[in-house]
DSSP file (Angstrom, degrees, kcal/mol; ACC not computed):
  #  RESIDUE AA STRUCTURE BP1 BP2  ACC     N-H-->O    O-->H-N    N-H-->O    O-->H-N    TCO  KAPPA ALPHA  PHI   PSI    X-CA   Y-CA   Z-CA
    1    1 A M     >        0   0    0      0, 0.0     4,-2.7     0, 0.0     5,-0.2   0.000 360.0 360.0 360.0 -49.1  -28.3    3.2   57.3
    2    2 A A  H  >  +     0   0    0      1,-0.2     4,-2.7     2,-0.2     5,-0.2   0.908 360.0  48.5 -62.9 -40.9  -27.9   -0.4   58.3
    3    3 A M  H  > S+     0   0    0      2,-0.2     4,-2.6     1,-0.2     5,-0.2   0.938 113.3  45.9 -66.4 -46.3  -24.6   -0.7   56.5
    4    4 A L  H  > S+     0   0    0      2,-0.2     4,-2.6     1,-0.2    -2,-0.2   0.901 114.2  49.5 -63.2 -39.6  -23.1    2.5   58.0
    5    5 A S  H  X S+     0   0    0     -4,-2.7     4,-2.8     2,-0.2     5,-0.2   0.934 111.7  48.4 -62.7 -45.8  -24.3    1.5   61.4
    6    6 A A  H  X S+     0   0    0     -4,-2.7     4,-2.7    -5,-0.2    -2,-0.2   0.910 112.8  47.7 -62.2 -42.8  -22.8   -2.0   61.0
    7    7 A V  H  X S+     0   0    0     -4,-2.6     4,-2.8     2,-0.2     5,-0.2   0.934 113.0  48.7 -64.2 -45.4  -19.5   -0.5   59.9
    8    8 A G  H  X S+     0   0    0     -4,-2.6     4,-2.0     1,-0.2    -2,-0.2   0.918 113.3  46.4 -60.4 -44.5  -19.4    2.0   62.7
    9    9 A I  H  X S+     0   0    0     -4,-2.8     4,-2.9     2,-0.2     5,-0.2   0.916 112.3  51.1 -64.8 -42.9  -20.2   -0.7   65.3
   10   10 A F  H  X S+     0   0    0     -4,-2.7     4,-2.4     1,-0.2     6,-0.2   0.932 110.7  48.2 -58.6 -47.4  -17.6   -3.0   63.8
   11   11 A L  H  <>S+     0   0    0     -4,-2.8     6,-2.0     1,-0.2     5,-1.6   0.860 113.4  48.3 -63.4 -34.8  -14.9   -0.3   63.9
   12   12 A S  H ><5S+     0   0    0     -4,-2.0     3,-1.1    -5,-0.2    -2,-0.2   0.929 111.6  48.4 -69.7 -45.4  -15.9    0.5   67.5
   13   13 A V  H 3<5S+     0   0    0     -4,-2.9    -2,-0.2     1,-0.3    -1,-0.2   0.881 111.3  50.6 -62.8 -38.7  -15.8   -3.2   68.6
   14   14 A K  T 3<5S-     0   0    0     -4,-2.4    -1,-0.3    -5,-0.2    -2,-0.2   0.528 114.4-117.9 -78.2  -5.1  -12.4   -3.7   66.9
   15   15 A G  T < 5S+     0   0    0     -3,-1.1    -3,-0.2    -4,-0.3    -2,-0.1   0.541  85.2 116.5  81.7   5.8  -11.0   -0.6   68.7
   16   16 A I  S   <S+     0   0    0     -5,-1.6    -4,-0.2    -6,-0.2    -5,-0.1   0.863  72.9  53.2 -74.0 -36.5  -10.3    1.2   65.5
   17   17 A L  S    S-     0   0    0     -6,-2.0     3,-0.3    -9,-0.1    -2,-0.2  -0.894  89.3-147.2 -99.6 112.9  -12.9    3.9   66.4
   18   18 A P        +     0   0    0      0, 0.0    77,-0.2     0, 0.0    -2,-0.1  -0.152  64.2  70.1 -73.9 171.6  -12.0    5.3   69.8
   19   19 A G        +     0   0    0      1,-0.3    76,-0.1    75,-0.1     2,-0.1   0.449  51.5 159.7 106.6   2.3  -14.4    6.5   72.5
   20   20 A K        -     0   0    0     -3,-0.3    -1,-0.3    73,-0.2     2,-0.3  -0.355  41.9-121.4 -61.8 133.0  -16.1    3.4   73.7
   21   21 A I        +     0   0    0     71,-3.6    -1,-0.1     1,-0.1     0, 0.0  -0.554  29.9 178.9 -77.6 135.9  -17.7    3.9   77.1
   22   22 A S        +     0   0    0     -2,-0.3     2,-0.4     5,-0.0    -1,-0.1   0.520  45.0 114.1-112.1 -10.8  -16.5    1.6   79.9
   23   23 A N     >  -     0   0    0      1,-0.1     4,-2.5     2,-0.1     5,-0.2  -0.489  61.2-146.0 -64.8 117.6  -18.6    3.1   82.7
   24   24 A K  H  > S+     0   0    0     -2,-0.4     4,-2.4     1,-0.2     5,-0.2   0.898  94.0  48.0 -59.3 -48.3  -21.0    0.3   83.6
   25   25 A P  H  > S+     0   0    0      0, 0.0     4,-2.4     0, 0.0    -1,-0.2   0.910 113.6  48.9 -60.5 -39.2  -24.0    2.5   84.6
   26   26 A A  H  > S+     0   0    0      1,-0.2     4,-2.7     2,-0.2    -2,-0.2   0.901 110.4  51.2 -64.7 -40.3  -23.6    4.5   81.4
   27   27 A K  H  X S+     0   0    0     -4,-2.5     4,-2.4     2,-0.2    -1,-0.2   0.898 110.4  49.0 -63.0 -40.5  -23.4    1.3   79.4
   28   28 A I  H  X S+     0   0    0     -4,-2.4     4,-2.5     2,-0.2    -2,-0.2   0.928 112.0  48.2 -65.0 -45.0  -26.6    0.1   81.0
   29   29 A I  H  X S+     0   0    0     -4,-2.4     4,-2.6     1,-0.2    -2,-0.2   0.928 113.2  47.5 -61.4 -45.1  -28.5    3.3   80.3
   30   30 A M  H  X S+     0   0    0     -4,-2.7     4,-2.5     1,-0.2    -1,-0.2   0.890 111.8  50.7 -64.1 -38.7  -27.3    3.4   76.7
   31   31 A A  H  X S+     0   0    0     -4,-2.4     4,-2.6     2,-0.2    -2,-0.2   0.910 111.1  48.1 -65.9 -41.4  -28.3   -0.3   76.2
   32   32 A V  H  X S+     0   0    0     -4,-2.5     4,-2.6     2,-0.2    -2,-0.2   0.936 112.7  48.1 -64.5 -46.1  -31.8    0.4   77.7
   33   33 A I  H  X S+     0   0    0     -4,-2.6     4,-2.3     1,-0.2    -2,-0.2   0.927 112.3  50.6 -58.7 -44.8  -32.3    3.4   75.4
   34   34 A G  H  X S+     0   0    0     -4,-2.5     4,-2.2     1,-0.2    -2,-0.2   0.920 111.1  46.8 -59.7 -46.1  -31.1    1.4   72.5
   35   35 A M  H  X S+     0   0    0     -4,-2.6     4,-2.6     1,-0.2    -1,-0.2   0.900 111.3  51.8 -64.8 -40.0  -33.5   -1.4   73.1
   36   36 A L  H  X S+     0   0    0     -4,-2.6     4,-2.6     2,-0.2    -1,-0.2   0.894 109.5  50.1 -64.0 -39.5  -36.4    0.9   73.7
   37   37 A L  H  X S+     0   0    0     -4,-2.3     4,-2.4     2,-0.2    -1,-0.2   0.920 111.8  47.7 -63.5 -43.6  -35.7    2.7   70.3
   38   38 A I  H  X S+     0   0    0     -4,-2.2     4,-2.3     2,-0.2    -2,-0.2   0.928 113.0  48.2 -63.6 -44.9  -35.6   -0.7   68.5
   39   39 A I  H  X S+     0   0    0     -4,-2.6     4,-2.7     1,-0.2    -2,-0.2   0.913 110.8  51.3 -62.7 -43.1  -38.8   -1.8   70.2
   40   40 A E  H  X S+     0   0    0     -4,-2.6     4,-2.6     1,-0.2     5,-0.2   0.922 110.0  49.9 -60.7 -43.5  -40.5    1.5   69.3
   41   41 A G  H  X S+     0   0    0     -4,-2.4     4,-2.2     1,-0.2    -1,-0.2   0.918 112.1  47.3 -60.3 -44.5  -39.4    1.1   65.7
   42   42 A I  H  X S+     0   0    0     -4,-2.3     4,-2.8     2,-0.2     5,-0.2   0.920 112.3  49.7 -63.8 -44.3  -40.8   -2.4   65.5
   43   43 A L  H  X S+     0   0    0     -4,-2.7     4,-2.3     1,-0.2    -2,-0.2   0.908 111.4  48.3 -63.7 -41.9  -44.1   -1.5   67.1
   44   44 A L  H  X S+     0   0    0     -4,-2.6     4,-0.5     2,-0.2    24,-0.2   0.911 112.8  48.9 -64.2 -40.8  -44.6    1.5   64.7
   45   45 A F  H >< S+     0   0    0     -4,-2.2     3,-1.1    -5,-0.2     4,-0.4   0.942 114.1  44.7 -63.3 -46.8  -43.8   -0.7   61.8
   46   46 A L  H >< S+     0   0    0     -4,-2.8     3,-0.8     1,-0.2    -1,-0.2   0.841 110.3  56.3 -66.4 -32.2  -46.2   -3.5   62.9
   47   47 A G  H >< S+     0   0    0     -4,-2.3    21,-1.5     1,-0.2     3,-1.5   0.535  81.9  88.2 -77.0  -6.0  -48.8   -0.9   63.7
   48   48 A A  T << S+     0   0    0     -3,-1.1    -1,-0.2    -4,-0.5    21,-0.2   0.851 104.4  25.7 -61.4 -33.7  -48.8    0.5   60.2
   49   49 A D  T X  S+     0   0    0     -3,-0.8     3,-1.6    -4,-0.4    -1,-0.3  -0.253  82.1 144.6-122.0  44.3  -51.4   -2.0   59.2
   50   50 A L  T <  S+     0   0    0     -3,-1.5    -1,-0.1     1,-0.3    -2,-0.1   0.860  77.0  35.5 -54.4 -45.0  -52.9   -2.5   62.6
   51   51 A N  T 3  S-     0   0    0     -4,-0.2    -1,-0.3    -3,-0.1    -2,-0.1   0.305 111.5-116.5 -98.0  11.2  -56.5   -3.0   61.4
   52   52 A G  S <  S+     0   0    0     -3,-1.6     4,-0.2     1,-0.1     3,-0.2   0.694  82.5 112.7  72.9  21.2  -55.5   -4.8   58.2
   53   53 A N     >  +     0   0    0      1,-0.1     4,-2.5     2,-0.1     5,-0.2   0.242  34.7 106.3-111.8  16.7  -56.7   -2.4   55.6
   54   54 A L  H  > S+     0   0    0      1,-0.2     4,-2.1     2,-0.2     5,-0.1   0.931  84.3  48.2 -58.8 -45.8  -53.5   -1.1   54.1
   55   55 A Q  H  > S+     0   0    0      1,-0.2     4,-2.7     2,-0.2    -1,-0.2   0.872 109.7  53.4 -63.2 -36.5  -54.1   -3.1   50.9
   56   56 A D  H  > S+     0   0    0      2,-0.2     4,-2.6     1,-0.2    -1,-0.2   0.921 107.3  51.0 -63.4 -43.5  -57.7   -1.8   50.7
   57   57 A N  H  <>S+     0   0    0     -4,-2.5     5,-3.0     2,-0.2     4,-0.4   0.914 112.0  47.6 -59.3 -42.5  -56.4    1.8   51.0
   58   58 A I  H ><5S+     0   0    0     -4,-2.1     3,-1.1     3,-0.2    -2,-0.2   0.939 112.9  47.5 -64.6 -47.4  -53.9    1.1   48.1
   59   59 A K  H 3<5S+     0   0    0     -4,-2.7    -2,-0.2     1,-0.3    -1,-0.2   0.871 117.1  43.0 -61.8 -37.9  -56.6   -0.5   46.0
   60   60 A Q  T 3<5S-     0   0    0     -4,-2.6    -1,-0.3    -5,-0.2    -2,-0.2   0.404 110.4-122.7 -89.5   2.4  -59.0    2.3   46.6
   61   61 A N  T < 5 +     0   0    0     -3,-1.1     2,-0.4    -4,-0.4    -3,-0.2   0.913  59.1 152.0  55.3  47.1  -56.3    5.0   46.2
   62   62 A K      < -     0   0    0     -5,-3.0     2,-0.3    -6,-0.2    -1,-0.2  -0.867  51.4-112.2-109.3 142.2  -56.9    6.4   49.6
   63   63 A L        -     0   0    0     -2,-0.4     2,-0.6    60,-0.1    -5,-0.0  -0.567  30.5-132.4 -70.7 128.0  -54.3    8.1   51.8
   64   64 A K        +     0   0    0     -2,-0.3    -1,-0.1     1,-0.1   -10,-0.0  -0.740  42.6 152.6 -85.9 119.7  -53.6    6.0   54.8
   65   65 A T        +     0   0    0     -2,-0.6     2,-0.2     5,-0.0    -1,-0.1   0.223  46.8  79.5-132.3  12.1  -53.6    8.1   58.0
   66   66 A N  S >  S+     0   0    0    -18,-0.1     3,-1.6     3,-0.1     2,-0.1  -0.535  78.1  28.1-112.6-175.8  -54.6    5.6   60.7
   67   67 A G  G >  S-     0   0    0      1,-0.3     3,-1.5     2,-0.2   -19,-0.3  -0.447 136.1 -14.9  63.4-139.2  -52.6    3.1   62.7
   68   68 A S  G >> S+     0   0    0    -21,-1.5     3,-1.9     1,-0.3     4,-1.8   0.727 128.2  78.0 -65.9 -21.5  -48.9    4.1   62.9
   69   69 A Y  G <4 S+     0   0    0     -3,-1.6    -1,-0.3     1,-0.3    -2,-0.2   0.601  80.9  68.4 -67.9  -9.0  -49.6    6.7   60.2
   70   70 A K  G <4 S+     0   0    0     -3,-1.5    -1,-0.3     1,-0.1    -2,-0.2   0.776 112.6  29.9 -71.7 -27.0  -51.2    8.8   62.9
   71   71 A F  T <4 S+     0   0    0     -3,-1.9    69,-1.5     1,-0.3    64,-0.5   0.684 131.0  17.0-107.9 -25.5  -47.8    9.3   64.5
   72   72 A V  B  <  -a  135   0A   0     -4,-1.8    -1,-0.3    67,-0.2    64,-0.2  -0.986  57.4-142.3-154.2 138.3  -45.3    9.1   61.6
   73   73 A R  S    S+     0   0    0     62,-2.7    63,-0.2    -2,-0.3    64,-0.1   0.744  98.7  37.3 -75.0 -22.4  -45.7    9.4   57.8
   74   74 A N     >  +     0   0    0     62,-1.1     4,-2.7    61,-0.3    -1,-0.2  -0.659  60.8 171.5-132.9  77.1  -43.1    6.7   57.0
   75   75 A P  H  > S+     0   0    0      0, 0.0     4,-2.1     0, 0.0   -30,-0.2   0.831  81.6  53.1 -58.3 -33.0  -43.2    3.8   59.5
   76   76 A C  H  > S+     0   0    0      2,-0.2     4,-1.7     1,-0.2     5,-0.1   0.948 112.7  42.3 -68.4 -47.5  -40.8    1.7   57.5
   77   77 A Y  H  > S+     0   0    0      1,-0.2     4,-2.7     2,-0.2    -1,-0.2   0.879 112.6  55.8 -64.4 -36.3  -38.2    4.4   57.3
   78   78 A C  H  X S+     0   0    0     -4,-2.7     4,-3.2     1,-0.2     5,-0.4   0.901 103.2  55.0 -61.6 -41.2  -38.8    5.1   61.0
   79   79 A L  H  X S+     0   0    0     -4,-2.1     4,-2.8     1,-0.2     5,-0.3   0.928 110.7  45.1 -57.8 -46.0  -38.1    1.5   61.8
   80   80 A F  H  X S+     0   0    0     -4,-1.7     4,-2.7     2,-0.2     5,-0.3   0.927 114.9  47.5 -64.6 -44.4  -34.7    1.8   60.1
   81   81 A L  H  X S+     0   0    0     -4,-2.7     4,-2.1     2,-0.2    -2,-0.2   0.951 119.3  38.3 -62.5 -50.0  -33.9    5.1   61.8
   82   82 A L  H  X S+     0   0    0     -4,-3.2     4,-2.7     2,-0.2    -2,-0.2   0.896 117.6  50.6 -69.5 -39.8  -34.9    4.0   65.3
   83   83 A G  H  X S+     0   0    0     -4,-2.8     4,-2.3    -5,-0.4    -2,-0.2   0.932 113.8  43.1 -64.2 -46.5  -33.5    0.5   64.8
   84   84 A C  H  X S+     0   0    0     -4,-2.7     4,-2.1    -5,-0.3    -1,-0.2   0.907 115.0  49.8 -66.9 -40.7  -30.1    1.7   63.6
   85   85 A T  H  X S+     0   0    0     -4,-2.1     4,-2.2    -5,-0.3    -2,-0.2   0.914 110.5  51.1 -63.2 -41.4  -30.0    4.4   66.3
   86   86 A G  H  X S+     0   0    0     -4,-2.7     4,-2.2     1,-0.2    -2,-0.2   0.916 109.3  49.8 -60.2 -44.1  -30.8    1.9   68.9
   87   87 A A  H  X S+     0   0    0     -4,-2.3     4,-1.2     1,-0.2    -1,-0.2   0.879 109.3  52.5 -63.2 -37.3  -28.0   -0.4   67.7
   88   88 A L  H  <>S+     0   0    0     -4,-2.1     5,-0.8     2,-0.2     4,-0.3   0.885 108.5  50.2 -66.6 -38.3  -25.6    2.5   67.9
   89   89 A F  H ><5S+     0   0    0     -4,-2.2     3,-1.7     1,-0.2    -2,-0.2   0.922 107.6  53.5 -62.7 -43.1  -26.6    3.2   71.5
   90   90 A I  H 3<5S+     0   0    0     -4,-2.2    -1,-0.2     1,-0.3    -2,-0.2   0.769  97.4  66.4 -64.6 -25.0  -26.1   -0.4   72.4
   91   91 A A  T 3<5S-     0   0    0     -4,-1.2    -1,-0.3    -3,-0.2    -2,-0.2   0.612  99.3-139.3 -72.6 -11.6  -22.6   -0.2   70.9
   92   92 A H  T < 5 +     0   0    0     -3,-1.7   -71,-3.6    -4,-0.3    -3,-0.1   0.797  59.6 124.4  61.3  33.7  -21.7    2.3   73.8
   93   93 A N    > < -     0   0    0     -5,-0.8     3,-1.8   -73,-0.2     4,-0.3  -0.916  46.7-162.0-127.4 107.7  -19.6    4.7   71.6
   94   94 A P  G >  S+     0   0    0      0, 0.0     3,-1.6     0, 0.0     4,-0.1   0.761  88.3  69.1 -58.6 -25.6  -20.7    8.3   71.6
   95   95 A L  G >  S+     0   0    0      1,-0.3     3,-1.2   -77,-0.2     4,-0.1   0.807  90.9  61.8 -62.7 -27.5  -18.8    9.0   68.4
   96   96 A L  G X  S+     0   0    0     -3,-1.8     3,-1.8     1,-0.2    -1,-0.3   0.654  82.0  82.2 -71.6 -14.1  -21.3    6.8   66.6
   97   97 A M  G <  S+     0   0    0     -3,-1.6    -1,-0.2    -4,-0.3    -2,-0.2   0.533  73.8  74.5 -72.5  -3.7  -24.0    9.3   67.6
   98   98 A V  G <> S+     0   0    0     -3,-1.2     4,-1.1     1,-0.2    -1,-0.3   0.730  86.8  66.7 -73.2 -20.8  -23.0   11.5   64.6
   99   99 A L  H <> S+     0   0    0     -3,-1.8     4,-2.9     1,-0.2     3,-0.2   0.916  87.5  60.3 -71.9 -44.6  -24.7    8.9   62.4
  100  100 A P  H  > S+     0   0    0      0, 0.0     4,-2.5     0, 0.0    -1,-0.2   0.895 106.0  47.8 -55.7 -42.3  -28.4    9.4   63.3
  101  101 A P  H  > S+     0   0    0      0, 0.0     4,-2.4     0, 0.0     5,-0.2   0.897 112.4  50.7 -63.0 -35.3  -28.5   13.0   62.3
  102  102 A V  H  X S+     0   0    0     -4,-1.1     4,-2.6    -3,-0.2     5,-0.2   0.932 110.5  49.3 -63.5 -45.0  -26.8   12.1   59.0
  103  103 A F  H  X S+     0   0    0     -4,-2.9     4,-2.9     2,-0.2     5,-0.2   0.918 110.8  50.2 -58.9 -44.4  -29.4    9.4   58.5
  104  104 A Y  H  X S+     0   0    0     -4,-2.5     4,-2.6    -5,-0.2    -2,-0.2   0.925 112.9  44.9 -62.8 -45.8  -32.3   11.8   59.2
  105  105 A V  H  X S+     0   0    0     -4,-2.4     4,-2.5     2,-0.2     5,-0.2   0.921 113.4  51.3 -64.0 -42.9  -31.0   14.4   56.8
  106  106 A W  H  X S+     0   0    0     -4,-2.6     4,-2.4     1,-0.2    -2,-0.2   0.935 112.8  44.7 -59.4 -49.1  -30.3   11.7   54.2
  107  107 A M  H  X S+     0   0    0     -4,-2.9     4,-3.2     1,-0.2     5,-0.3   0.899 111.6  53.8 -63.4 -40.6  -33.9   10.3   54.5
  108  108 A T  H  X S+     0   0    0     -4,-2.6     4,-2.7    -5,-0.2     5,-0.2   0.938 110.8  45.1 -60.3 -47.8  -35.4   13.8   54.5
  109  109 A V  H  X S+     0   0    0     -4,-2.5     4,-1.7     2,-0.2    -1,-0.2   0.940 116.4  45.8 -62.1 -47.5  -33.6   14.7   51.2
  110  110 A I  H  X S+     0   0    0     -4,-2.4     4,-0.7    -5,-0.2     5,-0.3   0.941 116.4  44.2 -62.3 -48.4  -34.6   11.4   49.6
  111  111 A L  H ><>S+     0   0    0     -4,-3.2     5,-2.7     1,-0.2     3,-0.7   0.897 112.1  51.7 -67.1 -40.8  -38.2   11.5   50.7
  112  112 A K  H 3<5S+     0   0    0     -4,-2.7    -1,-0.2    -5,-0.3     5,-0.2   0.858 114.5  44.2 -63.8 -33.6  -38.8   15.1   49.9
  113  113 A N  H 3<5S+     0   0    0     -4,-1.7    -1,-0.2    -5,-0.2    -2,-0.2   0.508 130.3  14.6 -91.7  -4.4  -37.5   14.6   46.4
  114  114 A T  T <X5S+     0   0    0     -4,-0.7     4,-2.1    -3,-0.7     3,-0.3   0.446 126.9  25.8-128.2 -87.5  -39.3   11.3   45.6
  115  115 A E  H  >5S+     0   0    0     -5,-0.3     4,-2.8     1,-0.2     5,-0.2   0.862 120.4  51.0 -58.2 -44.0  -42.2   10.0   47.7
  116  116 A E  H  ><S+     0   0    0     -5,-2.7     4,-2.1     2,-0.2    -1,-0.2   0.870 110.0  49.9 -67.9 -35.7  -43.5   13.3   49.0
  117  117 A K  H  > S+     0   0    0     -6,-0.5     4,-2.2    -3,-0.3    -1,-0.2   0.935 113.3  47.0 -63.5 -45.3  -43.6   14.9   45.6
  118  118 A W  H  X S+     0   0    0     -4,-2.1     4,-2.2     1,-0.2    -2,-0.2   0.916 113.1  47.5 -63.4 -44.6  -45.5   11.9   44.2
  119  119 A L  H  X S+     0   0    0     -4,-2.8     4,-3.1     2,-0.2     5,-0.4   0.849 109.7  53.4 -68.6 -33.5  -47.9   11.8   47.1
  120  120 A T  H  X S+     0   0    0     -4,-2.1     4,-2.1    -5,-0.2    -1,-0.2   0.916 111.5  46.1 -64.9 -42.7  -48.5   15.6   46.9
  121  121 A E  H  < S+     0   0    0     -4,-2.2    -2,-0.2     2,-0.2    -1,-0.2   0.890 118.2  43.6 -64.2 -38.9  -49.4   15.2   43.2
  122  122 A L  H  < S+     0   0    0     -4,-2.2    -2,-0.2    -5,-0.2    -1,-0.2   0.913 131.1  19.0 -74.5 -44.6  -51.6   12.2   43.9
  123  123 A Y  H >< S-     0   0    0     -4,-3.1     3,-1.3     1,-0.2     4,-0.3   0.530  84.5-174.1-110.8  -8.9  -53.5   13.4   47.0
  124  124 A G  T >X  +     0   0    0     -4,-2.1     4,-2.0    -5,-0.4     3,-0.6  -0.220  68.5   5.7  58.5-130.2  -53.0   17.2   46.8
  125  125 A E  H 3> S+     0   0    0      1,-0.2     4,-2.7     2,-0.2     5,-0.3   0.813 126.7  62.0 -60.7 -34.1  -54.3   19.3   49.7
  126  126 A E  H <> S+     0   0    0     -3,-1.3     4,-1.9     1,-0.2    -1,-0.2   0.923 109.3  41.3 -59.1 -44.2  -55.2   16.2   51.7
  127  127 A Y  H <> S+     0   0    0     -3,-0.6     4,-2.6    -4,-0.3    -2,-0.2   0.891 112.2  55.1 -71.6 -38.8  -51.6   15.1   51.8
  128  128 A T  H  X S+     0   0    0     -4,-2.0     4,-1.2     2,-0.2    -2,-0.2   0.918 111.0  45.0 -59.6 -44.2  -50.3   18.6   52.4
  129  129 A E  H  X S+     0   0    0     -4,-2.7     4,-1.1     1,-0.2    -1,-0.2   0.893 111.0  53.6 -66.6 -40.1  -52.6   18.9   55.5
  130  130 A Y  H >X S+     0   0    0     -4,-1.9     4,-2.1    -5,-0.3     3,-0.6   0.903 105.5  54.4 -59.3 -42.3  -51.5   15.5   56.7
  131  131 A C  H 3< S+     0   0    0     -4,-2.6    -1,-0.2     1,-0.2    -2,-0.2   0.820 103.6  55.9 -63.1 -31.2  -47.9   16.6   56.4
  132  132 A K  H 3< S+     0   0    0     -4,-1.2    -1,-0.2    -3,-0.2    -2,-0.2   0.799 115.1  38.2 -70.1 -27.9  -48.6   19.5   58.7
  133  133 A R  H << S+     0   0    0     -4,-1.1     2,-0.4    -3,-0.6    -2,-0.2   0.759 115.6  49.7 -92.8 -28.3  -50.0   17.2   61.4
  134  134 A V  S  < S-     0   0    0     -4,-2.1    -1,-0.2    -5,-0.1   -62,-0.1  -0.945  78.1-125.2-126.2 131.9  -47.6   14.2   61.2
  135  135 A N  B     -a   72   0A   0    -64,-0.5   -62,-2.7    -2,-0.4   -61,-0.3  -0.308  19.9-124.5 -72.7 156.0  -43.8   14.2   61.1
  136  136 A R  S    S-     0   0    0    -64,-0.2   -62,-1.1   -63,-0.2   -58,-0.2   0.952  90.7 -12.4 -66.6 -55.0  -41.9   12.5   58.3
  137  137 A C  S    S+     0   0    0      1,-0.2    -1,-0.1   -64,-0.1   -56,-0.1   0.543 118.6  72.6-131.4 -15.2  -39.7   10.0   60.3
  138  138 A I  S    S-     0   0    0    -57,-0.1    -3,-0.2   -67,-0.0    -1,-0.2  -0.927  78.6-130.9-111.0 116.0  -39.7   10.8   64.0
  139  139 A P        +     0   0    0      0, 0.0     2,-0.3     0, 0.0   -67,-0.2  -0.291  30.4 172.9 -67.6 146.0  -43.0    9.9   65.6
  140  140 A W        -     0   0    0    -69,-1.5     2,-0.5    -5,-0.1    -5,-0.1  -0.985  25.8-136.0-146.5 158.0  -44.8   12.3   67.8
  141  141 A I        -     0   0    0     -2,-0.3     2,-0.5    -7,-0.1   -70,-0.1  -0.967  16.3-142.1-116.6 122.4  -48.2   12.4   69.6
  142  142 A K              0   0    0     -2,-0.5    -2,-0.0     1,-0.1    -9,-0.0  -0.737 360.0 360.0 -83.3 125.3  -50.2   15.6   69.4
  143  143 A L              0   0    0     -2,-0.5    -1,-0.1     0, 0.0    -2,-0.0   0.437 360.0 360.0 -92.5 360.0  -51.9   16.2   72.7
């Protein structure tokens, strides 16, 4: 994700990839959205071990469902998704917005075929129910 984002931004900055927005208000809005996405990703990542018991959960073989894990199952992947998407917004080129859906599909395929299979085997119904409540990579709050 980071490499594709960096290449896309580089191509946009060098003028190789057309479509860069020059409208000042649009650029400001895109920059603000980009910064907010990056900040949200960082906060979710930092909140993953908010009360400092992540290592305890691992040692005790317990499923972690508090902290950022209340909102997203994969805070680290979420950080990359939100951070790269934020950087793409800051680049002010709408053509780069094709990348975040690609990133999401890529992460979904990888996670479903690796980590989620392993966690389902390890935690069974508890993990299955957790998956029903909490999204994989895009945080949400159930009201």
